[in-house]
N, CA, C and O of each residue as an XYZ file, in Angstrom:
340
protein
N      90.360     72.158    101.174
C      91.095     72.435    100.414
C      90.165     73.964     99.540
O      89.018     74.304     99.248
N      91.163     74.319     99.462
C      90.293     75.897     99.196
C      89.739     75.886     97.888
O      90.321     75.010     97.248
N      88.859     76.473     97.182
C      88.281     76.773     96.329
C      88.980     77.610     95.144
O      89.850     78.350     95.605
N      88.875     77.678     94.065
C      89.611     78.351     93.419
C      89.283     79.822     93.205
O      89.969     80.643     92.595
N      87.976     80.033     93.885
C      87.421     81.106     94.084
C      88.173     82.096     95.241
O      88.609     83.232     95.057
N      88.181     81.525     96.137
C      88.810     81.672     97.322
C      90.274     82.327     97.265
O      90.508     83.472     97.651
N      91.186     81.485     96.754
C      92.623     81.486     96.213
C      92.341     83.005     95.218
O      92.880     84.058     95.560
N      91.840     82.962     94.530
C      91.891     84.383     93.361
C      91.471     85.150     94.223
O      92.115     86.199     94.197
N      90.440     85.135     95.235
C      89.946     86.791     95.570
C      91.076     87.036     97.012
O      91.344     88.163     97.431
N      91.629     85.763     97.618
C      92.725     86.510     98.663
C      93.762     86.934     97.707
O      94.319     87.942     98.143
N      94.390     86.432     96.204
C      95.480     86.814     95.660
C      95.229     88.460     95.634
O      95.947     89.363     96.064
N      93.964     88.506     94.979
C      93.092     90.008     94.308
C      92.915     91.043     95.599
O      92.797     92.267     95.656
N      92.950     89.920     96.683
C      92.965     91.048     98.058
C      94.043     91.765     98.760
O      93.910     92.730     99.512
N      95.242     91.104     98.378
C      96.174     91.238     99.013
C      97.246     92.246     97.854
O      97.896     93.208     98.262
N      97.247     91.868     96.659
C      97.586     92.881     95.712
C      97.440     94.433     95.622
O      98.452     95.013     95.227
N      96.352     95.208     95.921
C      95.709     96.290     95.752
C      96.811     96.832     97.701
O      97.293     97.935     97.960
N      96.823     95.917     98.353
C      97.566     96.419     99.740
C      98.864     96.423     99.402
O      99.543     97.265     99.989
N      99.394     95.752     98.651
C     101.100     95.871     98.156
C     101.037     97.216     97.652
O     101.567     98.158     98.241
N     100.230     97.355     96.285
C     100.260     98.997     95.944
C     100.168    100.026     96.708
O     100.844    101.042     96.545
N      99.178     99.837     97.773
C      99.639    101.004     98.993
C     100.168    100.977     99.306
O     100.352    102.176     99.517
N     101.182    100.348     99.859
C     102.652    100.071    100.523
C     103.719    100.424     99.663
O     104.800    100.817    100.100
N     103.378    100.263     98.063
C     104.617    100.945     97.390
C     104.137    102.286     97.110
O     105.081    102.863     96.570
N     102.964    103.220     97.221
C     102.454    104.545     97.214
C     103.245    105.141     98.720
O     104.114    106.011     98.665
N     102.813    104.561     99.942
C     103.506    105.244    100.920
C     105.110    105.475    100.376
O     105.702    106.537    100.185
N     105.605    103.999    100.192
C     107.204    104.045    100.587
C     107.896    105.429     99.336
O     108.877    106.167     99.424
N     106.865    105.276     98.294
C     107.186    106.434     97.193
C     107.154    107.895     97.183
O     107.564    108.683     96.330
N     106.632    108.075     98.210
C     105.874    109.373     98.928
C     105.226    109.650     98.208
O     105.415    110.841     97.958
N     104.194    109.099     97.420
C     103.364    109.485     96.429
C     101.867    109.587     97.332
O     100.832    109.920     96.756
N     101.885    109.342     98.438
C     100.669    109.535     99.639
C     100.336    110.587     99.520
O      99.129    110.774     99.369
N     101.323    111.826     99.535
C     101.108    113.375     99.687
C     100.404    114.122     98.546
O     100.179    115.329     98.636
N      99.995    113.265     97.280
C      99.537    113.784     95.981
C      98.174    113.722     96.137
O      97.623    112.948     96.920
N      97.470    114.696     95.252
C      96.282    113.949     95.428
C      96.229    112.771     94.476
O      95.486    111.829     94.752
N      97.032    112.756     93.273
C      96.764    111.315     92.441
C      97.256    109.978     93.700
O      96.660    108.902     93.739
N      98.171    110.253     94.440
C      98.345    109.091     95.477
C      97.151    108.958     96.350
O      96.833    107.872     96.833
N      96.649    109.788     96.506
C      95.331    109.958     97.919
C      94.833    109.079     97.090
O      94.908    107.875     97.334
N      94.146    109.649     95.793
C      93.230    108.450     95.102
C      93.418    107.233     94.832
O      92.659    106.323     95.167
N      94.396    107.121     94.234
C      95.107    105.640     93.963
C      94.850    105.084     95.115
O      94.071    104.140     94.981
N      95.313    105.353     96.633
C      95.387    104.594     97.548
C      94.248    104.365     97.819
O      94.150    103.197     98.196
N      93.084    105.011     97.825
C      91.044    105.043     98.217
C      90.846    103.820     97.029
O      90.162    102.815     97.220
N      91.544    104.103     95.839
C      90.730    102.951     94.705
C      91.389    101.742     95.290
O      90.528    100.862     95.289
N      92.398    101.322     95.741
C      93.269    100.046     95.794
C      92.492     99.384     97.626
O      92.148     98.321     98.144
N      92.565    100.725     97.938
C      92.082    100.160     99.579
C      90.674     99.429     99.081
O      90.699     98.201     99.175
N      89.557     99.965     98.609
C      88.386    100.157     97.795
C      88.141     98.292     97.138
O      87.264     97.430     97.193
N      89.201     98.413     96.691
C      89.074     96.838     95.608
C      89.396     95.640     96.692
O      88.833     94.546     96.735
N      90.484     96.139     97.590
C      90.807     95.037     98.348
C      89.988     94.607     99.631
O      90.010     93.621    100.368
N      89.098     96.035     99.562
C      87.713     95.081    100.826
C      86.645     94.304    100.010
O      86.131     93.257    100.404
N      86.307     95.045     98.597
C      85.904     94.139     97.832
C      85.552     92.512     97.790
O      84.565     91.793     97.944
N      87.244     92.351     97.429
C      87.706     90.970     97.126
C      88.022     90.386     98.455
O      87.606     89.227     98.470
N      88.729     90.796     99.861
C      88.421     90.288    101.594
C      86.935     89.775    101.657
O      86.493     88.628    101.712
N      86.303     91.011    101.630
C      84.749     90.701    101.631
C      84.228     89.128    101.162
O      83.811     88.202    101.858
N      84.410     89.221     99.857
C      84.370     87.788     99.218
C      85.120     86.988     99.709
O      84.440     86.407    100.555
N      86.397     86.465     99.716
C      86.998     85.865    100.550
C      86.138     85.042    102.024
O      85.849     83.957    102.530
N      86.034     86.650    102.184
C      84.875     86.165    103.527
C      84.094     85.625    103.394
O      83.892     84.818    104.302
N      83.335     85.627    102.521
C      82.242     84.965    101.922
C      82.373     83.414    102.049
O      82.010     82.504    102.795
N      83.170     83.640    100.782
C      83.520     81.794    100.471
C      84.182     81.079    102.133
O      83.750     80.025    102.599
N      84.996     81.713    102.634
C      85.342     81.302    103.770
C      84.225     80.837    104.793
O      84.660     79.996    105.580
N      83.345     81.059    104.917
C      81.909     81.185    105.751
C      81.134     80.252    104.811
O      80.474     79.509    105.538
N      80.866     79.886    103.215
C      80.127     79.263    103.064
C      81.194     77.621    102.423
O      80.743     76.699    101.743
N      82.225     77.731    102.801
C      82.870     76.349    103.097
C      82.988     75.665    104.561
O      83.373     74.508    104.730
N      82.743     76.226    105.214
C      82.458     76.390    107.105
C      84.253     76.764    107.514
O      84.598     76.419    108.644
N      85.168     77.342    106.747
C      86.313     77.505    107.719
C      85.916     78.490    108.564
O      86.675     78.808    109.480
N      84.789     79.073    108.419
C      84.109     80.098    109.844
C      83.046     79.672    109.852
O      82.333     79.110    109.020
N      82.872     80.193    111.645
C      81.355     79.320    111.536
C      80.573     80.639    111.994
O      80.864     81.579    112.733
N      79.408     80.283    111.200
C      78.297     81.301    111.150
C      77.773     81.814    112.468
O      77.770     80.903    113.296
N      77.315     82.996    112.964
C      76.863     82.713    113.751
C      75.295     82.258    114.345
O      74.238     82.364    113.725
N      75.462     81.797    115.541
C      73.855     80.847    115.941
C      72.606     81.969    115.843
O      72.495     83.072    116.379
N      72.012     81.481    115.241
C      70.537     82.103    115.398
C      70.305     82.791    116.202
O      71.367     82.730    116.822
N      69.434     83.764    116.977
C      69.489     84.357    118.777
C      67.922     83.899    118.680
O      67.369     84.300    117.656
N      67.132     83.148    119.549
C      65.908     82.893    119.646
C      65.462     84.286    120.222
O      66.148     84.949    121.001
N      64.199     84.656    119.731
C      63.444     85.327    119.765
C      62.873     85.278    121.172
O      63.314     84.276    121.736
N      62.136     85.914    121.880
C      61.147     86.003    123.099
C      60.267     85.914    122.401
O      60.271     86.269    121.222
N      59.092     85.284    123.166
C      57.434     85.046    122.345
C      56.837     86.575    122.976
O      57.056     87.269    123.969
N      56.157     86.619    122.036
C      55.985     87.929    122.297
C      54.823     88.349    123.890
O      54.233     87.436    124.467
N      54.728     89.479    124.242
C      54.169     89.372    125.203
C      52.290     89.327    125.158
O      51.761     90.269    124.569
N      51.379     88.264    125.767
C      50.205     88.155    125.285
C      49.545     89.432    125.086
O      50.276     90.405    125.272
N      48.442     89.650    124.782
C      47.506     90.978    124.519
C      47.025     91.326    125.510
O      46.847     90.501    126.406
N      46.700     92.513    125.651
C      46.122     92.900    127.482
C      45.005     91.814    127.007
O      44.922     91.154    125.971
N      44.167     91.885    128.179
C      42.796     91.304    128.211
C      41.501     92.786    128.172
O      41.757     93.811    128.804
N      40.315     92.666    127.435
C      40.034     93.737    127.503
C      39.094     93.734    128.709
O      38.701     92.598    128.975
N      38.612     94.723    129.534
C      38.441     94.794    130.818
C      36.769     93.892    130.494
O      36.200     93.615    129.437
N      36.439     93.669    131.793
C      35.157     92.335    132.039
C      34.119     93.622    131.979
O      34.353     94.681    132.561
N      32.801     93.341    131.094
C      31.575     93.892    131.175
C      30.779     93.765    132.504
O      30.371     92.726    133.021
N      30.695     94.567    132.783
C      29.604     94.546    134.581
C      28.821     94.111    133.868
O      28.781     94.320    132.656
N      27.804     93.197    134.726
C      26.540     92.912    134.690
C      25.702     93.553    135.327
O      26.085     94.144    136.336
N      24.303     93.625    134.923
C      23.654     94.376    135.792
C      22.181     93.809    135.977
O      21.398     94.363    136.748
């Protein structure tokens, strides 16, 4: 079952995309106001979609990357042997 935060994030992530589509269909994209409005709407959409991604990852709907195994560090070089005289 989806959490309420995930549902709200998805809805608020999709609504700005509809605003960008509306801006494109009206032809306002060629004005400075249309460009800035599209930029702001895309930023809002990206923030909410990122939050939705984090929510899905925390719920286990998206698997986390397996931690990569780090190779053991190479042993330090030995100091040269001291000559016995």
